[in-house]
C-alpha positions in Angstrom: 21.0 -34.2 -46.5 21.9 -37.4 -48.4 24.8 -39.6 -47.0 27.2 -39.7 -50.1 26.7 -35.6 -50.2 27.5 -35.5 -46.6 30.4 -37.8 -47.1 31.7 -35.7 -50.1 31.5 -32.7 -48.5 33.2 -33.9 -45.0 36.6 -32.1 -45.3 38.9 -30.8 -42.4 38.0 -27.1 -41.2 39.9 -24.8 -39.4 38.1 -22.0 -38.6 34.7 -21.4 -37.3 32.3 -18.3 -36.4 31.7 -17.5 -33.0 28.0 -18.7 -33.4 27.3 -21.4 -30.6 26.7 -25.1 -31.8 23.2 -26.4 -30.8 23.6 -28.8 -27.9 21.3 -31.6 -29.3 23.4 -31.3 -32.8 26.4 -32.0 -30.5 24.5 -35.2 -28.8 23.5 -36.2 -32.1 27.1 -36.2 -33.3 28.0 -37.6 -30.6 25.3 -40.9 -30.9 26.7 -41.1 -34.3 30.5 -41.7 -32.7 28.6 -44.5 -30.3 27.1 -46.5 -33.0 29.8 -47.4 -34.9 31.2 -51.2 -35.2 33.2 -52.5 -31.7 35.1 -55.2 -31.6 33.0 -58.1 -29.6 30.8 -55.0 -29.0 33.6 -54.4 -26.5 32.4 -50.4 -26.4 35.7 -49.0 -25.5 35.5 -45.7 -26.9 34.2 -42.8 -24.5 33.6 -38.9 -25.7 34.3 -35.6 -23.7 32.2 -32.7 -24.9 33.5 -29.6 -24.1 31.8 -26.6 -24.6 33.2 -24.5 -21.6 35.4 -21.5 -23.1 38.4 -21.5 -20.1 38.6 -25.3 -21.0 38.5 -25.0 -25.1 41.0 -22.3 -24.5 43.4 -24.1 -22.0 43.1 -27.0 -24.5 44.4 -24.9 -27.6 47.1 -23.9 -25.0 48.3 -27.0 -24.8 48.2 -27.7 -28.3 50.5 -24.4 -28.8 47.8 -23.0 -30.7 50.0 -19.7 -30.8 52.7 -21.3 -33.1 50.0 -22.3 -35.4 48.6 -18.8 -35.4 52.3 -17.6 -35.6 52.1 -19.2 -39.2 49.5 -16.9 -40.1 46.7 -19.6 -39.5 43.6 -19.3 -38.4 43.4 -19.8 -34.5 41.1 -23.0 -35.0 41.1 -24.7 -32.0 39.9 -22.0 -29.5 37.9 -20.9 -31.7 35.8 -23.9 -32.0 32.5 -23.8 -29.8 32.7 -27.3 -29.2 35.2 -30.0 -28.9 34.6 -33.9 -28.7 37.8 -35.4 -27.3 37.8 -38.9 -28.5 39.0 -41.5 -26.0 39.1 -45.4 -26.3 40.4 -47.7 -23.6 42.6 -50.9 -24.4 41.3 -52.5 -21.4 38.1 -52.4 -22.5 39.2 -54.9 -25.1 40.5 -56.9 -22.7 38.1 -57.4 -20.4 35.5 -58.3 -23.4 38.1 -60.6 -24.8 38.7 -62.6 -21.2 34.8 -63.0 -20.9 33.9 -67.0 -21.1 32.1 -66.6 -25.0 35.3 -64.9 -26.3 38.0 -67.0 -24.7 40.2 -69.5 -27.1 39.6 -73.2 -26.6 42.4 -73.2 -23.9 40.7 -70.5 -21.9 43.4 -67.9 -22.9 42.4 -64.8 -24.2 43.2 -64.2 -28.3 46.3 -62.7 -29.8 45.5 -59.4 -31.2 46.6 -59.5 -34.8 45.4 -55.9 -35.2 44.9 -53.3 -32.0 40.9 -53.2 -33.1 40.5 -50.4 -30.5 42.5 -48.1 -32.7 40.4 -49.3 -35.7 37.1 -48.6 -33.7 38.3 -45.1 -32.5 38.8 -44.0 -36.6 35.3 -45.5 -37.4 33.7 -43.0 -34.4 35.7 -40.6 -35.6 34.8 -40.7 -39.3 31.1 -41.3 -38.3 31.5 -38.2 -36.3 32.9 -35.9 -38.7 30.5 -36.8 -41.2 27.7 -36.4 -38.8 28.7 -32.7 -38.3 28.2 -32.4 -42.2 25.0 -33.9 -41.8 24.0 -31.3 -39.3 25.2 -28.4 -41.3 28.6 -27.7 -39.1 31.9 -28.0 -39.9 34.7 -30.4 -38.4 38.5 -30.7 -37.9 40.7 -32.9 -36.0 43.6 -32.4 -33.4 45.9 -35.4 -32.6 46.1 -35.7 -29.2 49.9 -36.0 -29.4 50.1 -32.1 -29.4 48.5 -32.0 -26.2 49.1 -34.8 -23.9 47.9 -32.6 -20.9 44.2 -32.7 -21.5 43.9 -35.9 -20.1 44.4 -34.4 -16.4 42.7 -31.0 -17.1 39.4 -33.2 -17.9 39.9 -35.9 -15.9 39.9 -39.0 -18.4 40.5 -42.1 -16.7 44.1 -43.2 -16.8 42.8 -46.5 -18.6 41.5 -43.8 -21.1 44.0 -43.1 -24.6 43.1 -40.1 -26.0 43.0 -40.1 -30.1 42.3 -36.6 -30.4 39.8 -33.8 -30.5 37.6 -32.9 -32.9 36.4 -29.7 -33.3 33.2 -28.3 -34.6 31.2 -25.4 -34.8 30.1 -23.2 -38.1 32.3 -22.6 -41.1 34.3 -19.7 -41.5 36.6 -19.2 -44.6 39.9 -20.7 -43.9 43.0 -21.8 -45.6 42.4 -24.9 -47.2 45.3 -27.4 -46.4 48.4 -27.5 -49.4 47.9 -31.3 -48.7 44.6 -31.2 -50.9 46.6 -29.9 -54.3 47.7 -33.4 -54.2 44.1 -34.2 -55.2 42.4 -37.4 -54.8 44.0 -41.1 -55.7 42.0 -41.9 -58.7 39.4 -44.9 -58.1 40.8 -47.4 -60.2 44.3 -46.8 -58.2 42.5 -47.7 -54.7 40.2 -50.5 -55.8 41.0 -53.7 -56.8 38.4 -56.0 -58.3 39.0 -59.8 -57.1 42.7 -59.8 -57.1 45.2 -56.8 -56.6 46.9 -56.3 -60.1 48.7 -54.3 -62.1 
């Protein structure tokens, strides 16, 4: 599939068929998440691929999927045949920027003007969402704030923050988000050339 077609087809899907996902496709999607920009090549992003049905059901329970279903929506978290739990270690960035080639002239670590670990995690997420489309699959995203217990469930080391869960599967008909009614902002409202004007 051509890149721009995959980007154009990408959307958050929240319903899946029971068809399993090819493990090799999951590996390719995860590899796309690994091959993203990383401040100082810190590589602080880590992923947990979850295909075990009991673990996926427990994640769905932690995320209160029952309340979601009670609103008339599909049980998308438990039904997704695969989850990729996106994690990032802020400490990996501090360790990298305390190495000799990254220190300030006075021997101190830089002051972080932006927490680039979150930027890098976002880049990994986007790569995986587009990679899922390129694999003829669908994907959705669940913020980890909805399920803070998943770190212990999956044995994620304490130094890693769980950013969220990408659900992956073969798409089934779903109810699209009401937010989509807003439509895309016009490109001329988003892009400014040379100077921000208007």
